[in-house]
N, C-alpha and C positions, 0 to 999 in steps of 0.2 A: 344216846343217853342207855347205859345199859341195864339190859334185859334178861340176860342168861345166870344171872348169879355172880359169886366170883373165880375167877380163874387164876391157880399159881402159874405164874409164866416163868422156866427157867431164864435170866438173860445173863450173858460172857458181856456185853457187848460189841460181839461181833454181828455178821452181816445178817448170817441164818438164825439167830435169836433173837433180833433185831426185827427184822420181819415176822416172827411167829408169834412177838409180843402185837405188835401192827396188827395183823391178823386175828388176833384172839378179841381186839378193841376191836373191829371192825365189823368183827360178829358178834358185839350184844356183851359181852364179857367183863365184870370189873375185874381190870388186869393185879395182881400182887406181884413183884417183879422182885423174884428171888435169885440170887448173883451171888456165888463163892470165893472167897479169898482163900486158895486152898496152896498157899504155896507156889505157884508157878512164877515163873520166869519173867513171863511176861503181865505183870501187874497193871501197865495201862491201860488192859483191858477194864480193870474197873473204874476206873475213872470214864472213860467210854460207858459203863455201863449208868453208869450215874446220868451222864448226859442224856444216853438215849431214852430213859425211864422220866426224865423233866421235859423232853422234848416231846412225849409221846400220851405222858398224864397219866399213869402208873396210879390206881387208890394210893394202895401201898408198896413200899421198897425196905426190902431185910437184905443186909449183907450179913453173910452166915462163913465164919472164919476156922475152918480145918487143915490140918496141916500133913494134909498127902505129902509135902516134902519129906517128912521124918521117915518115910519108907523107902521115897526115890523111886527108882525102877523105870523114871523116865527120862527124855531129853526135856519136858518141861516143869519138871520136880529137883534134877538132881545136876550135877556138873557132866552131864551128857551134853554131846555137840548136838546142834540140833542140824538133821538134814538140809541140804541145799542143791538150788539146783538141778534138782532131780524134775527125771524126764516124766511123762502124762503116763507111760510104761509103766515106769517103778512104780511110780505112784499107787499104780492100783495093782501091782501082786505084794502081795503079805502084811505085814502088821507093822505100821513104821514103828518108829524107836520114841515118836512125840504122841503113840498111847500112852495115857495113863490110868496103870492099873486097877478096875474098878471102880472108875472116874462114876459113868453117871448113875451104876449101881446106887451109889453114896447120893450123890445129888437128889435121885430120885426118892432115895427114901426121905431125905429131909425134908424134897416137897410134898413129901404126900405127908407126913407129920404135921406140917402147917398147915395142908388141903383140911385135917381132919379137924384142924383144929378155928382153921376160918370156917365149917360145917362146906367147905367145895367138893366137886362131885370133877374138876375137870383142873385137871394139869397140860401146859404146852410146852412142848421140847422141840429145838429146831435141831433133831437129828435128820442124815440124810445120809442115802447108801449108795446113791447112784455116781455122785459127779466128788466125789471127797474119798480121803485117804481112807484106807479098809479096818476101820477101826472095828471089834465083834461089839460094842455094846450100842452103833447105831444103826443095828439091822432090825428090820420089821418081826421077825422072829423074836429077837431078843424084846424090844416091847410087848408084845402081845405077851409072852411069860411073865413079863414083870405086871403087868395089867393083873394078870389072873392073880398072881401073888398075892399082891396088892389090897383086890378085892375079897382074900380068906385072912388078912392079916391085920384087919382094921375093925374099931369097933361097929361104923356106919357098914361096912359092908358085912357082916359078919348080924347085925341088926338087920341089915335087910331097911336103912335111914337112905340109903343111896349105893346107887353104883358108880365106883370111882373109870375114869377115861382118858387115859393117856393119849392127846392128840401129837399128833407127827405131821404136819402138814408139807413138809417140806420134805419128807420122807423120798420120796419120788423123783422128785424133779431134779433137773439138771441146774448148774452154778449159775447158769445163762437164764432158766426160767426162773428164779430164786433173785435176781438181780430183777428181772421186770418187771414182778411179782413186788417187789421191793419197791421198786418206781407207782407202782398203780398204789399202792399202800402210803407213799409219800414218807418212806423211812428216811430222816435226815443220813443219805451218805454218810458226808461229811463228820459227823460224831459217829460213827461207827471203825472198829479197832480188828483188823482179821491177824496180824502178825504173830508167828510163835518167837521170833526173836527182833524184837525191838532196839533200835541205835538210842542216845539218849533223846528226851521229850514225846517219846514213843512213835519216833518216822519208824515206817515198815524197811524191814530189813529188802526185800523185794526179790527175796529170792527163795524161801522156806517154803514148802507145801502149803501153808495158809495165802502167803501173798500171790504166786504160780497161777493157782484155782480160784483165785478172787481177780485176779488180772484178767483170764481166759473167760471167765463168767462173765466180763465188761467186755469184751473184747466183741466176745461171740451174741453179746446183748445188740452191743450196738450204742449204748449208751454210756457216757464219760463217768469215771470214776473221782469224784469230790470230795 
């Protein structure tokens, strides 16, 4: 039974966001899931998000359509090849072409707007800065800066009704630790989707960064990926 009020949980349908949602739910929040159809090539994740939201029992769910593909600039939103079969060393250097310009800033802005309407002081996002491709908008310093800005930019923050908190419980965990936590929380692995370049029916390519990092996490955790 929720005891801590409402929380807006960003839910892509991937392993990390699903684990973050399950964690918020376990901690007593009434979870309102927010999913974005932003012109991504891996639209199959939208179906995964719907399945996960139903399985974990969210209070409300919104799908917001925003056309980031109009800008392009990323292998996820433009006709640019998704990198395949990169080594872990290659993944750990530089910002990959799968980075979507300003994506988390845009996502958090819309999450902030919904949180204000819901009179919620809590936003959950499954960013990870340790065992993941080097996206600049997944770093702790970015989240801290955004949270400071959010409390200056909202009516609730200015009038002192509440102080917004952006929860990033996975930010310093390895992928193996996330997998272990997900199992503990009862996340339905088989309903989640992580691939950047899926085939027909959403079949994972098995070679993009997201697929390789997911496989690495399950192998290191000693857990079967269903």
